[in-house]
TORBA-291978 format. One record per residue (C-alpha): residue in three letters; residue number from 0; y, z, x. Coordinates in nm, 3 decimals. Example, Ala and Ser with C-alpha at 12.3 -4.5 7.8 and 13.67 -1.06 7.14 Angstrom:
<nodes>
> Ala  0  -0.450  0.780  1.230 .
> Ser  1  -0.106  0.714  1.367 .
</nodes>
This chain:
<nodes>
> Met  0  -4.276  -6.000  4.784 .
> Ile  1  -4.543  -5.736  4.834 .
> Gly  2  -4.531  -5.793  5.209 .
> Arg  3  -4.160  -5.725  5.216 .
> Ala  4  -4.209  -5.403  5.019 .
> Leu  5  -4.484  -5.290  5.254 .
> Met  6  -4.269  -5.372  5.557 .
> Thr  7  -3.978  -5.173  5.412 .
> Met  8  -4.205  -4.877  5.339 .
> Trp  9  -4.347  -4.893  5.692 .
> Leu  10  -3.998  -4.903  5.846 .
> Ala  11  -3.888  -4.615  5.626 .
> Ala  12  -4.186  -4.411  5.738 .
> Thr  13  -4.133  -4.482  6.109 .
> Glu  14  -3.753  -4.458  6.130 .
> Thr  15  -3.573  -4.128  6.122 .
> Ile  16  -3.247  -4.149  5.938 .
> Asp  17  -2.987  -3.880  5.979 .
> Pro  18  -2.654  -3.858  5.793 .
> Lys  19  -2.450  -3.966  6.099 .
> Ser  20  -2.650  -4.289  6.142 .
> Val  21  -2.555  -4.406  5.792 .
> Gly  22  -2.191  -4.300  5.817 .
> Ile  23  -2.197  -3.964  5.640 .
> Pro  24  -2.009  -3.691  5.826 .
> Asn  25  -2.174  -3.359  5.901 .
> Val  26  -2.160  -3.159  5.580 .
> Gly  27  -2.222  -2.820  5.727 .
> Asp  28  -2.341  -2.533  5.512 .
> Pro  29  -2.503  -2.655  5.186 .
> Asn  30  -2.399  -2.334  5.008 .
> Ser  31  -2.032  -2.401  5.076 .
> Val  32  -2.067  -2.756  4.946 .
> Leu  33  -2.241  -2.630  4.631 .
> Thr  34  -1.976  -2.363  4.584 .
> Asn  35  -1.693  -2.615  4.622 .
> Val  36  -1.848  -2.860  4.375 .
> Ala  37  -1.924  -2.586  4.122 .
> Asn  38  -1.575  -2.440  4.149 .
> Thr  39  -1.423  -2.784  4.095 .
> Val  40  -1.637  -2.842  3.786 .
> Tyr  41  -1.551  -2.498  3.647 .
> Thr  42  -1.181  -2.554  3.709 .
> Val  43  -1.179  -2.890  3.532 .
> Ala  44  -1.380  -2.752  3.239 .
> Gly  45  -1.144  -2.455  3.209 .
> Ile  46  -0.840  -2.681  3.208 .
> Val  47  -0.999  -2.894  2.935 .
> Cys  48  -1.062  -2.582  2.726 .
> Ile  49  -0.702  -2.468  2.764 .
> Val  50  -0.574  -2.813  2.665 .
> Val  51  -0.800  -2.811  2.358 .
> Ile  52  -0.665  -2.468  2.259 .
> Val  53  -0.305  -2.588  2.294 .
> Val  54  -0.369  -2.908  2.097 .
> Ala  55  -0.558  -2.717  1.827 .
> Gly  56  -0.271  -2.467  1.806 .
> Phe  57  -0.030  -2.756  1.758 .
> Leu  58  -0.255  -2.898  1.484 .
> Tyr  59  -0.269  -2.556  1.321 .
> Val  60  0.108  -2.518  1.320 .
> Thr  61  0.167  -2.871  1.189 .
> Ser  62  -0.112  -2.863  0.928 .
> Ala  63  0.137  -2.795  0.643 .
> Ala  64  -0.120  -2.567  0.477 .
> Asp  65  -0.372  -2.850  0.443 .
> Ala  66  -0.703  -2.664  0.425 .
> Ser  67  -0.904  -2.930  0.606 .
> Gln  68  -0.656  -2.948  0.895 .
> Val  69  -0.644  -2.569  0.924 .
> Lys  70  -1.024  -2.553  0.930 .
> Arg  71  -1.039  -2.829  1.193 .
> Ala  72  -0.786  -2.650  1.414 .
> Lys  73  -0.962  -2.313  1.379 .
> Asn  74  -1.299  -2.468  1.463 .
> Ala  75  -1.149  -2.635  1.771 .
> Ile  76  -0.998  -2.306  1.889 .
> Ile  77  -1.324  -2.119  1.835 .
> Gly  78  -1.522  -2.392  2.015 .
> Ala  79  -1.283  -2.390  2.310 .
> Cys  80  -1.298  -2.010  2.337 .
> Val  81  -1.678  -2.017  2.329 .
> Gly  82  -1.663  -2.288  2.596 .
> Leu  83  -1.442  -2.067  2.814 .
> Val  84  -1.688  -1.779  2.780 .
> Val  85  -1.978  -2.008  2.876 .
> Ile  86  -1.784  -2.138  3.176 .
> Leu  87  -1.703  -1.785  3.293 .
> Met  88  -2.065  -1.676  3.254 .
> Ala  89  -2.187  -1.983  3.444 .
> Phe  90  -1.936  -1.911  3.719 .
> Ala  91  -2.051  -1.550  3.748 .
> Ile  92  -2.418  -1.650  3.754 .
> Thr  93  -2.373  -1.918  4.019 .
> Gln  94  -2.161  -1.688  4.236 .
> Phe  95  -2.431  -1.422  4.209 .
> Val  96  -2.710  -1.665  4.296 .
> Ile  97  -2.521  -1.831  4.581 .
> Gly  98  -2.428  -1.488  4.717 .
> Arg  99  -2.797  -1.393  4.725 .
> Ile  100  -2.907  -1.697  4.926 .
</nodes>
């Protein structure tokens, strides 16, 4: 068992592995990949926040003046709005940092 591990470590140290040899296409610029992934995450998070606001608005309208339901809906709307602000700030920060590199 130890011999196999040592052999694997030795092979790993002597072999050069590039992305093409293991079937990964050439990625290109790492900044563009990071930007694309971050933008996708921000888009999905923003859509989730909008859906939460719509659902909370529906709960607010259909609460029939039940204080606990109104409070739950208001808290959901406030949380989703805070989430949108955080997402926008994160987007601005990452765009600033990626633009500097």
